[in-house]
C-alpha positions in Angstrom: 85.3 207.6 211.8 82.7 207.5 209.0 82.4 204.3 207.0 81.2 203.4 203.5 79.3 200.1 203.2 79.9 198.2 200.0 78.8 194.9 198.7 81.1 191.9 198.1 80.9 192.2 194.3 81.9 195.9 194.5 84.7 195.1 197.0 86.2 192.5 194.7 86.0 194.8 191.7 87.6 197.6 193.6 90.4 195.4 194.8 90.9 194.0 191.3 91.0 197.5 189.7 93.5 198.8 192.2 95.9 195.9 191.4 95.5 196.1 187.6 96.0 199.9 187.8 99.6 199.2 189.0 100.3 196.6 186.3 99.3 193.4 188.0 97.9 190.8 185.5 94.2 190.0 185.5 94.5 186.5 187.1 96.8 187.7 189.8 94.5 190.7 190.5 91.6 188.3 190.8 93.6 186.2 193.3 94.5 189.2 195.4 90.9 190.5 195.3 89.5 187.2 196.5 92.0 187.0 199.3 91.6 190.6 200.7 87.8 190.5 200.4 87.7 187.1 202.2 89.7 188.8 205.0 87.3 191.6 205.2 84.3 189.2 205.3 85.9 187.6 208.4 86.3 191.0 210.0 90.1 191.1 209.5 92.3 193.6 207.7 92.0 193.0 204.0 91.4 196.1 201.8 93.8 198.2 203.8 96.5 195.7 202.7 96.1 196.9 199.1 97.9 200.1 199.9 101.0 198.2 201.0 100.8 195.9 197.9 100.6 199.0 195.7 103.8 200.4 197.3 105.5 197.0 196.9 104.6 196.7 193.2 105.9 200.3 192.7 109.3 199.2 194.2 109.7 195.7 192.9 107.2 195.2 190.0 104.3 192.7 189.9 106.5 189.7 189.0 106.1 188.1 185.6 107.9 184.8 186.1 106.1 181.5 186.3 106.2 179.8 189.8 108.0 176.5 189.8 106.9 173.5 191.9 109.7 171.1 192.8 108.2 168.0 194.3 110.1 165.3 196.1 109.4 161.6 195.8 107.6 161.9 199.1 105.1 164.2 200.7 107.2 167.5 200.5 107.3 170.1 197.8 108.9 173.5 197.3 107.2 176.3 195.4 109.5 179.0 194.0 107.2 182.0 193.6 109.3 183.7 190.9 108.8 187.0 192.6 105.0 186.9 192.3 102.7 188.3 194.9 102.4 186.0 197.9 98.6 185.7 197.8 99.0 184.2 194.3 101.9 181.9 195.3 100.0 180.9 198.5 97.1 179.6 196.5 99.4 177.5 194.3 101.1 176.1 197.5 97.7 175.2 198.9 96.7 173.3 195.8 100.0 171.4 195.9 99.4 170.6 199.6 96.0 169.1 198.8 97.4 167.0 196.0 100.4 165.8 198.0 98.2 164.9 201.0 95.8 163.0 198.8 98.7 160.9 197.6 100.7 160.5 200.8 98.3 161.2 203.6 100.5 164.1 204.7 102.1 167.1 202.9 104.6 169.7 203.9 104.8 172.5 201.3 107.2 175.4 201.5 106.8 178.5 199.4 109.6 181.0 198.8 110.6 183.9 196.6 107.3 185.9 197.0 106.1 188.9 198.9 103.6 188.8 201.8 101.5 185.7 202.2 98.2 187.3 203.4 96.1 185.8 206.2 96.9 182.2 206.9 93.3 181.3 207.7 92.6 181.8 204.0 94.8 178.8 203.1 94.0 176.8 206.2 90.3 177.0 205.6 90.7 175.7 202.1 92.7 172.8 203.3 90.3 172.0 206.2 87.3 172.1 203.9 88.8 169.3 201.9 88.9 167.2 205.1 92.5 167.8 206.1 93.9 168.9 209.4 96.2 171.9 208.6 98.9 174.1 210.1 100.3 177.2 208.4 103.2 179.4 209.3 104.8 182.4 207.6 107.7 184.8 208.1 109.3 187.7 206.3 111.0 191.1 207.0 112.1 191.9 210.5 109.6 194.4 212.1 109.4 192.9 215.7 111.9 193.2 218.5 112.8 190.2 220.6 111.5 190.1 224.2 113.6 192.6 226.1 115.1 194.2 223.0 114.5 197.4 221.1 115.6 196.5 217.5 113.6 194.5 214.9 114.9 190.9 214.5 111.7 189.0 213.9 108.8 189.1 211.6 105.2 189.2 212.8 105.5 185.4 212.4 101.8 184.3 212.2 100.6 180.8 212.9 97.3 179.2 211.9 95.8 175.8 212.8 92.6 174.3 211.7 90.5 171.1 211.6 87.2 170.0 210.1 84.1 169.7 212.2 81.2 167.5 211.2 78.1 169.5 210.2 79.6 172.7 211.4 82.0 175.4 210.5 85.7 174.4 210.9 87.8 175.4 213.9 90.6 177.7 212.7 92.9 179.7 215.0 95.0 182.3 213.2 97.2 184.8 215.1 100.3 186.9 214.7 103.0 186.5 217.4 103.5 190.3 217.4 101.4 192.4 219.8 99.6 193.9 216.8 99.5 192.5 213.3 101.0 194.3 210.4 97.5 194.6 208.8 96.0 196.2 211.9 99.0 198.7 212.0 98.2 199.6 208.4 94.5 200.1 209.2 95.3 202.4 212.2 97.7 204.4 210.1 95.0 205.0 207.6 92.1 205.7 210.0 94.2 207.7 212.5 93.7 205.4 215.4 96.1 204.6 218.2 97.9 201.3 218.9 97.2 199.4 222.1 99.7 200.1 224.9 102.8 198.0 225.0 102.5 197.0 221.3 105.4 199.0 219.8 108.5 201.2 220.3 109.6 204.3 218.4 113.0 204.7 216.8 114.5 205.7 220.2 113.2 202.5 221.9 110.4 204.3 223.8 106.8 202.9 224.0 104.5 204.5 221.5 100.8 204.3 220.5 101.4 206.1 217.2 101.2 204.0 214.1 103.6 206.2 212.3 106.2 206.0 215.1 105.7 202.3 215.3 106.3 201.9 211.6 109.6 203.8 211.9 110.5 201.8 215.1 109.6 198.3 216.0 106.6 196.2 217.1 106.8 194.0 220.2 105.9 190.3 220.7 102.6 189.2 222.0 102.5 187.3 225.3 105.8 188.4 226.7 108.5 185.8 226.8 106.1 183.0 225.8 105.0 184.8 222.6 108.6 185.6 221.9 109.6 182.0 222.2 106.8 181.0 219.8 107.8 183.7 217.4 111.4 182.6 217.3 110.3 179.0 216.7 108.1 180.0 213.8 110.9 182.0 212.2 113.2 179.1 212.6 110.6 176.7 211.1 110.3 179.0 208.1 114.1 178.7 207.4 113.0 175.3 205.9 111.9 177.3 202.8 115.3 178.9 202.5 114.6 182.2 204.0 117.6 184.1 205.4 117.9 184.3 209.2 117.6 188.1 209.0 116.1 189.1 205.6 116.4 192.7 204.5 113.3 194.9 203.9 111.0 193.3 201.3 113.6 190.5 200.8 111.9 187.2 200.6 109.0 185.7 202.5 108.4 182.1 203.5 105.2 180.2 203.8 104.9 176.7 205.1 101.8 174.5 204.9 101.4 171.2 206.7 98.3 169.1 205.7 97.3 165.8 207.3 94.6 163.4 206.2 93.2 162.2 209.6 91.7 159.1 207.9 95.2 158.0 207.0 96.4 158.3 210.6 93.4 156.6 212.2 91.1 155.1 209.6 89.0 153.6 212.4 88.0 157.0 213.7 85.6 159.5 212.2 87.8 162.6 213.0 85.3 165.3 212.0 82.6 163.7 214.2 85.0 163.5 217.2 85.9 167.1 216.6 82.3 168.0 216.7 82.0 166.3 220.1 85.0 168.4 221.3 83.4 171.6 220.0 80.1 170.7 221.6 81.8 170.1 225.0 83.7 173.4 224.8 80.5 175.4 223.9 78.6 173.7 226.7 81.0 175.1 229.3 79.2 177.3 231.9 80.1 180.9 230.9 81.6 183.5 233.3 79.0 186.0 231.9 75.6 184.3 231.2 75.0 186.6 228.3 78.3 185.6 226.6 78.3 181.9 225.8 81.7 180.2 225.3 82.8 180.2 221.6 85.4 178.3 219.7 88.0 179.8 217.4 86.7 180.9 214.0 83.1 181.0 215.2 83.0 184.8 215.4 84.7 185.0 211.9 82.2 182.6 210.4 79.2 184.6 211.9 80.7 187.9 210.7 81.2 186.5 207.2 77.5 185.5 207.0 76.5 189.0 208.3 78.7 190.9 205.9 77.6 188.8 202.9 74.1 189.8 203.8 74.6 193.4 204.9 77.8 194.5 203.1 81.4 195.3 204.2 82.1 198.5 206.2 85.1 200.3 204.9 86.6 203.4 206.6 85.8 206.4 204.4 89.5 207.6 204.1 90.5 204.1 203.0 87.6 203.8 200.5 88.5 207.2 199.0 92.2 206.2 198.7 91.4 202.9 197.0 89.0 204.5 194.5 91.7 207.0 193.6 94.3 204.2 193.2 91.9 202.2 191.0 91.5 205.1 188.6 95.2 205.5 188.0 96.4 204.8 184.5 97.9 201.2 184.3 101.6 201.1 184.9 103.8 200.7 181.9 105.1 197.1 181.4 
C-alpha cells in the first residue's frame, strides 16, 4: 500500500477543511483537527476517523447547541454536549475536570449527548500533564458481542489510565476492550487490509477477517472472558452519564473522566518522583530479547510522536485521496 507523507500543519489543515466542508463550525473543526492529528502523531488511527465523522454529520448535522455544564456542590459535574461532536465535548469535559480537581482534589466528570469521544489518551494526557492522576472511560453504540455470543450488545468500551512521571513522559495506557478498535476497523476498510483472526463475526455469526463483513456483523471482545468482564464493567460505569443500557445506532455516547490530585491524597509524598522510580525499575528489567529493552505504556507513542513531528505523518494513499476530495466539497447548507 503506497503512502503519502504530509507535515503536521498540512494534516491539521486537511482535517479542518474536511470538517468545514460538511458544515462544521471553525472552532469545532479546529478541535477535531487537533484531536485526529494528535492521534496520528502517536501512531493511532486519526485521519481515517474523519470519514466516519463526515457520515455522521450527514445523518445528524454538526450540532449547533451550546454544551451545558451542570456542576454539583462537590467534585462531580455533568456536561450535556447538546449534540455536538464528541471531540469538542470531550475537551470541555477535560477542562471542567481540571478545574474541579483543583478545587476539590478529585473530580468525576460525565459527558453525554454527543457522538464519538475519540481516543481517550488525548484527554488523559492533558489531565496528567497538569499533575493529575487520570482515568477515562467511554461507551456508545453496540458493535461488540458478549463473550460466547453472536449479537452486538456492547460498545468497544475503551479505558485509559495515566499518571505523571518526574522529568519524563507520562505513563498512559489506552486500550479498547474489543479485539480490534473501531478506528482500526475503519483504517482496514479503507486500505483493504484484513482483520486479525478471532476479532469479528459476520452477519451469520461466522468468524471473518473482512472489514466489510465485520462492519455488517459484530466485533468480539479482547481477552476472552476477562476482556468481556472488563467491557461490561466499563459500559455499566458509563451508565452514570445517563446512557441507555442498549443505545441504538448513533444514539448517544458517554464519556467519564476521573482526575485525582495526588498531592491532596498524600501531601507528604512526591508522587511524580515515586512514579519515576517505578518506571526506572520496570525499564531496568532484564529483557527476554537483549535487543528489545522493556518499555512502559506510552513510551512507544511518545517516541513515535517525536519522529512524526520531525519526519511527517504517513497516510495511506487511498485515504489521502478521499480526504482531499472531501475537503474540496462545497460547504453544506445550514
